[in-house]
Residue, then its C-alpha position, 0 to 999 in steps of 0.5 A: x517486541x511482538x510475539x511473532x518477532x520473539x518466536x522468530x528470534x528464538x528460532x534463530x538463536x537455537x539454529x545458530x547456537x553451537x551448544x544448547x542454550x539455557x533458559x537463562x540465556x534465552x531469557x536474556x536474549x529475548x528480554x522476557x520471563x522464564x514462563x514466556x520463554x516456555x510459551x515461545x518454545x511451545x509455539x515453536x513445537x506446536x504451531x510451527x512443527x519444530x523439534x526442540x529438545x531439552x538436554x538435562x546434562x547441559x541444561x539447555x535447549x537445541x533444535x533437532x536436525x534430523x534432515x541435516x538442513x534446518x531452514x527458517x520456516x517460511x510460514x513465519x510471516x508477519x501480517x505485513x509480509x502476508x499482506x504484501x505477498x497477497x497484494x503482489x499476487x493480486x496486482x499480477x492477476x489484474x494485469x492484462x493478458x500477454x503482459x510479461x506472460x512467460x516471466x509472470x507464469x514462473x512468478x505466480x508459481x513461486x507465489x503459490x508455493x509461498x502462499x501454501x506455507x501460510x498454513x501447515x496444509x498442502x493446499x492453500x485456499x485463497x478463499x480463506x483470505x479476501x482482498x476486496x477492491x471497493x472503488x476499483x473502476x471496472x474499465x480494462x487498462x488496455x494500454x498498461x503494457x505500452x504505458x509501462x514500456x514507455x515509462x521504463x524506456x522513457x519514450x514520448x507517447x501521444x494519447x487520446x484521453x477521455x477527460x469527461x469535463x466537456x460534454x461536447x468534446x471530452x476527448x483530448x489529444x496530449x503529447x506526454x513524457x511518461x514519468x511514473x506509474x502509480x497504483x492508488x486505491x486499486x486503480x492505475x494512474x500515469x504521472x506524466x509531463x504534458x507538453x501542451x501544458x508544460x507541467x506535470x499531470x496525472x492521467x487515469x489509465x482506464x480513461x486513455x482510449x488511444x495511444x501511440x508512440x510519439x515519433x515527432x522530432x519536434x518534441x524531446x523527452x522530458x525526464x524528471x528526477x525522483x526528487x523532482x517528482x517526489x517534490x510535486x506529488x508528495x507535498x499534499x494529500x491525495x493523488x494529484x500533487x502540486x503546491x500546498x494551497x492550505x492546511x485542513x484542520x479536521x475535528x473527529x468525534x470521540x467515537x470516530x477518533x479511535x480509528x482515525x488516530x491510527x490512520x495515515x492520511x499524509x506523511x506530514x500530518x499532525x494529530x492532536x488529542x483534545x480534552x473532550x476525547x475528540x481528535x484533531x487532524x491537520x493535513x496539507x492539501x492542494x487540489x481539494x476535490x479528493x479531500x472533500x470526498x473523503x471528509x464527506x464520507x465521515x458524515x457527522x463524525x467530522x467537522x472542518x475547522x479550517x480553512x474557512x474556504x474548505x469549510x464553506x465548500x463542505x457546507x455547500x455540498x451538505x446544502x445540495x444533499x439536503x435539497x435531494x433528501x428533503 
């Protein structure tokens, strides 16, 4: 059990006990030694400011309740909880002006009170915790409000989309049935049923340059279940989803393996430690564009073992890089 969880459990044991708890009882509940119990008691007193007293006559510990109302200290957050709160705060700050403006004002005030309890100070300095948006595209998501409403209310929309694939005419007009909003690597994406393609497609919000509600009677909203969406979008690595086209088998050097072995690339990944200290990672993929980019960022710290088609694509990219730097 982690230290945070143990201190948290100790607090709950003391606050819920009708009578003082002996050190032996605390040892059994916390499954630790007497010395460790002492350290946790000291942590409660010194770090979290809780008044814990030892009663000699009953040979037990109890929490002093001077105010008549003891609550679990809200600053006993785990690192995951702190990260989640900061992420929510960051997402709210990134929303365009006017989006749920009145409701978000009260939410932000509540988040501010919670953040102030991360420490024992009156004022929480956000500069003490940094959340960097490396790779976040700077274009504003001007249609986030309308798209969110379309997703929640299941309304057909018509978008003008900058595909960037055709230099002569990159702007595409598409009729879409919105399914989900996805926040991925600090950018927003719309998962939608494309009526022209008759299939699910993913659209980057910052590349939607025009939007209006689709009022044509010719098109009916297509609404897919969570199971259908998960089946499409979670089978393979990355944002694009789709069917599995291969299993990438990657071998990382012993040095890089120390970090990669702790990373989650996909829910169905398989990791194997090899005898030389290197780490082999196997992940299913469909569209290999994003995967190739992630592989190349590791430079000579990774080798693609299989499939051969992916290995050849990496080889071609390296050859092109070589021509630039020679």
